[in-house]
C-alpha positions as CSV (number, residue, x, y, z in Angstrom):
1,M,22.1,-21.5,17.4
2,K,18.6,-20.6,15.9
3,D,17.5,-18.4,13.1
4,V,16.4,-15.2,14.7
5,I,13.4,-13.0,14.1
6,L,13.8,-9.3,14.9
7,W,10.3,-7.8,15.6
8,T,9.8,-4.2,16.4
9,G,6.5,-2.7,17.7
10,A,4.9,-4.9,20.1
11,G,1.3,-4.7,18.9
12,Q,-1.4,-6.9,17.6
13,I,-0.5,-6.8,13.9
14,G,3.1,-7.7,14.7
15,M,2.0,-10.5,17.0
16,A,-0.3,-12.0,14.5
17,I,2.6,-12.2,12.0
18,A,5.1,-13.4,14.5
19,R,2.8,-16.3,15.5
20,R,2.7,-17.4,11.9
21,V,6.3,-17.5,11.2
22,G,8.0,-17.7,14.6
23,F,7.8,-21.4,15.5
24,G,11.3,-23.0,16.0
25,K,13.0,-19.6,15.9
26,K,14.2,-17.2,18.4
27,I,12.1,-14.0,18.4
28,I,13.4,-10.8,19.8
29,V,10.7,-8.2,20.3
30,G,11.6,-4.6,20.8
31,D,9.3,-1.7,21.8
32,K,10.0,1.7,23.0
33,N,7.7,0.9,26.0
34,I,9.3,-2.2,27.5
35,E,6.2,-3.1,29.4
36,N,4.4,-3.6,26.1
37,A,7.2,-5.8,24.9
38,K,7.2,-7.9,28.1
39,E,3.3,-8.2,28.1
40,I,3.3,-9.5,24.5
41,S,6.3,-11.6,25.1
42,K,4.5,-13.3,28.0
43,I,1.5,-14.1,25.9
44,M,3.7,-15.8,23.2
45,S,5.9,-17.5,25.7
46,D,3.0,-19.0,27.5
47,T,2.0,-20.5,24.1
48,G,5.3,-22.1,23.3
49,F,7.3,-19.5,21.5
50,D,11.0,-18.7,22.3
51,I,10.9,-14.9,22.7
52,E,12.7,-12.2,24.5
53,A,11.5,-8.7,25.0
54,I,13.9,-5.6,25.0
55,E,13.6,-1.9,24.8
56,C,14.0,-0.5,21.4
57,D,13.3,2.9,19.9
58,I,13.6,2.7,16.1
59,S,14.2,6.3,15.9
60,S,17.6,5.8,17.6
61,R,20.3,4.0,15.5
62,E,22.0,3.0,18.7
63,S,18.9,1.2,19.9
64,V,18.4,-0.5,16.5
65,L,22.0,-1.7,16.6
66,N,21.6,-3.0,20.2
67,L,18.4,-4.9,18.9
68,I,20.5,-6.5,16.2
69,K,23.3,-7.2,18.6
70,V,21.0,-9.2,21.1
71,G,19.5,-11.1,18.3
72,Q,23.0,-12.1,16.9
73,K,23.8,-13.7,20.3
74,Y,21.3,-16.5,19.4
75,G,22.1,-16.9,15.6
76,E,21.7,-15.3,12.3
77,I,19.0,-12.8,11.6
78,S,16.7,-14.5,9.2
79,T,13.5,-12.5,9.3
80,L,12.5,-8.7,10.2
81,I,9.0,-7.9,11.1
82,N,8.7,-4.1,11.6
83,S,5.4,-3.0,13.0
84,A,6.6,-0.2,15.0
85,G,5.3,3.5,14.5
86,V,3.0,6.2,15.7
87,S,-0.3,7.5,14.3
88,P,-1.3,11.0,13.5
89,S,-3.4,11.2,16.7
90,Q,-0.6,10.0,18.8
91,A,2.3,12.4,18.3
92,P,3.4,15.7,16.6
93,V,4.8,16.1,13.2
94,E,8.4,15.9,14.3
95,V,8.0,12.8,16.2
96,I,6.0,11.0,13.3
97,L,8.8,11.9,10.9
98,K,11.5,10.8,13.3
99,V,9.9,7.5,14.1
100,D,7.7,6.4,11.1
101,L,10.0,7.8,8.4
102,Y,13.5,8.0,9.7
103,G,13.3,5.2,12.1
104,T,12.0,2.7,9.5
105,A,14.7,3.7,7.2
106,V,17.4,3.1,9.8
107,L,15.9,-0.3,10.7
108,L,15.8,-1.4,7.1
109,E,19.4,-0.2,6.4
110,E,20.9,-1.7,9.4
111,T,19.0,-5.1,9.2
112,G,19.9,-5.3,5.6
113,K,23.7,-5.2,6.5
114,V,23.4,-8.4,8.6
115,I,20.4,-10.3,7.2
116,K,21.0,-13.9,6.5
117,N,21.5,-15.3,3.1
118,G,17.9,-16.0,1.8
119,G,16.4,-13.9,4.6
120,R,13.1,-12.1,4.4
121,G,11.7,-8.9,5.8
122,I,8.3,-7.1,6.1
123,T,7.6,-3.6,7.2
124,I,4.0,-2.3,8.0
125,S,3.3,0.9,6.2
126,S,-0.3,2.3,5.8
127,Q,-3.2,2.9,3.3
128,S,-2.5,6.7,4.0
129,G,0.6,6.7,1.8
130,H,-1.8,5.7,-1.1
131,R,-4.1,8.6,-0.6
132,M,-1.6,11.4,-1.5
133,P,-1.4,12.8,-4.9
134,A,1.6,11.7,-6.9
135,L,4.9,13.2,-5.9
136,T,7.4,14.3,-8.5
137,P,9.9,11.6,-9.6
138,E,12.6,13.7,-8.0
139,I,10.9,13.7,-4.7
140,D,10.3,9.9,-4.9
141,E,14.0,9.2,-5.6
142,Q,14.9,11.5,-2.8
143,L,12.7,9.6,-0.3
144,A,14.0,6.3,-1.7
145,T,17.8,6.9,-1.8
146,T,18.8,10.0,0.4
147,P,21.4,8.8,2.9
148,T,19.4,8.1,6.1
149,E,21.2,10.7,8.3
150,E,20.1,13.4,5.6
151,L,16.5,12.3,5.2
152,L,14.9,14.7,7.7
153,K,16.8,17.6,6.0
154,L,15.0,17.2,2.6
155,E,13.1,20.3,1.7
156,V,9.8,18.4,1.3
157,L,10.0,17.3,4.9
158,Q,10.6,20.8,6.5
159,P,7.9,22.0,8.9
160,K,6.8,24.8,6.4
161,N,5.9,22.1,3.9
162,I,4.1,19.7,6.2
163,K,0.4,20.8,6.7
164,D,-0.4,18.7,9.8
165,T,0.2,15.3,11.5
166,L,-1.9,13.5,8.9
167,H,0.2,14.9,6.1
168,A,3.4,14.0,8.0
169,Y,2.0,10.4,8.4
170,Q,1.2,10.2,4.7
171,M,4.7,11.4,3.7
172,A,6.4,8.9,6.1
173,K,4.3,5.9,4.7
174,R,5.0,7.0,1.1
175,C,8.7,7.2,2.1
176,N,8.4,3.7,3.6
177,V,7.3,2.2,0.3
178,K,9.9,4.0,-1.7
179,R,12.6,3.1,0.8
180,V,11.5,-0.6,0.6
181,M,12.0,-0.5,-3.1
182,A,15.6,0.9,-2.8
183,E,16.6,-1.3,0.1
184,A,15.3,-4.4,-1.8
185,V,18.2,-3.7,-4.3
186,K,20.7,-3.8,-1.5
187,W,19.0,-6.8,0.3
188,G,19.1,-8.8,-3.0
189,K,22.9,-8.7,-2.8
190,R,22.6,-10.9,0.1
191,N,19.8,-13.1,-1.7
192,A,17.3,-11.5,0.8
193,R,13.9,-9.9,0.3
194,I,12.1,-7.0,1.8
195,N,8.5,-6.0,1.1
196,S,5.9,-3.6,2.7
197,I,2.2,-4.1,3.7
198,S,-0.1,-1.1,3.7
199,P,-3.0,-2.0,5.9
200,G,-6.3,0.0,6.2
201,I,-8.4,0.2,9.3
202,I,-7.4,-2.8,11.4
203,V,-9.1,-3.6,14.7
204,T,-6.7,-3.4,17.5
205,P,-7.0,-1.9,21.0
206,L,-5.3,1.3,19.5
207,A,-8.0,1.4,16.7
208,I,-10.9,1.0,19.2
209,D,-9.7,4.0,21.0
210,E,-9.5,5.8,17.7
211,F,-13.1,4.8,17.0
212,N,-14.3,6.2,20.3
213,G,-12.1,9.3,19.8
214,P,-12.6,12.7,18.1
215,R,-12.0,11.1,14.6
216,G,-14.1,8.1,15.4
217,D,-17.0,9.0,12.9
218,F,-14.3,9.5,10.2
219,Y,-13.0,6.0,10.6
220,K,-16.5,4.4,11.0
221,N,-17.6,6.0,7.8
222,M,-14.6,4.9,6.0
223,F,-14.9,1.2,6.8
224,A,-18.8,1.4,6.4
225,K,-18.5,2.7,2.8
226,C,-15.5,0.6,1.6
227,P,-16.4,-2.4,-0.6
228,A,-15.7,-4.9,2.3
229,G,-18.1,-2.8,4.5
230,R,-16.0,-3.5,7.6
231,P,-12.6,-3.0,9.2
232,G,-10.0,-5.6,8.9
233,T,-8.3,-7.9,11.5
234,A,-4.6,-8.5,12.4
235,D,-4.8,-12.1,11.2
236,E,-5.9,-10.8,7.8
237,V,-2.7,-8.9,7.5
238,A,-0.8,-11.8,8.9
239,N,-2.3,-13.9,5.9
240,I,-0.4,-11.9,3.5
241,A,2.7,-11.5,5.6
242,E,2.9,-15.2,6.1
243,I,3.1,-15.7,2.2
244,L,5.6,-12.8,1.8
245,L,7.8,-14.4,4.5
246,S,7.7,-17.8,3.0
247,E,9.4,-19.4,-0.1
248,K,6.1,-19.1,-2.0
249,A,7.1,-15.4,-2.5
250,D,10.7,-15.9,-3.4
251,F,10.2,-13.8,-6.6
252,I,8.6,-10.8,-4.7
253,S,10.9,-8.1,-3.3
254,G,10.6,-4.3,-3.2
255,S,6.8,-4.4,-3.4
256,D,3.9,-2.9,-1.3
257,F,0.7,-4.7,-0.8
258,L,-2.4,-2.7,0.0
259,I,-4.9,-4.4,2.3
260,D,-7.7,-2.0,3.2
261,G,-11.0,-3.8,2.2
262,G,-11.1,-1.6,-0.9
263,A,-11.2,1.8,1.0
264,T,-8.5,3.4,-1.1
265,A,-10.5,2.4,-4.3
266,A,-13.6,4.0,-2.8
267,Y,-11.7,7.1,-1.9
268,F,-10.7,7.6,-5.5
269,Y,-13.6,6.1,-7.4
270,G,-16.5,5.5,-4.9
271,E,-18.5,6.8,-1.9
272,L,-15.4,7.9,-0.1
273,K,-14.3,10.2,-2.9
274,P,-13.8,13.8,-1.3
275,S,-16.1,16.4,-2.6
276,K,-14.3,19.2,-4.5
């Protein structure tokens, strides 16, 4: 029996993280598109990792429970890497909220029930959640603690209160951060830790499509005017994830780490600040 890593969202960021922490463990990678999972599984298998690909839609509790069940065949769940999600240009409001918000909440909840003593988890959020004006303490608490099956019924998440897909995405990512804080309390009862990372613009095949798409100039302007002057790489996200998933971060739980080359700082106090 091995320690098991559950990894959702078969993309470049998830793979960069899994390669850092996956040696000697059984990796179960789940993606809604099984072909994505198989393709990335082959890449890692060909370089010596013990990995299995399955179909997993995190917006379905049944699918998440199946992911966990598959993992438990090989040993205890020691690590969660959640990099699943859809972007504002990929899906309508309802899908973004169902996958990025509700789906992440389900995954954190169900994994937290079975995580190994001393286990660790990371979920990928986004800089977008940091761009919104502050929500009220009441709404923050609702996003953090509302029972998962009631989350999408919250008044603040109703269609009349969501302006567009970007707003839905921002709300989902703000919810992710708050949910991680609340789940950290529950995970702590199992001596386990959960944190989130909020990347900025990271170069991946999907991002390159965005750069060449209708919002391409917006993204290029953002990373050109941020303090770093460039987009980031998946390995730079993995640098932080590797620490958070190691014993070096045993005193860190319920936290979010913004990795965006200073873009959010520039949004509030620099060249990216919106004109009034």
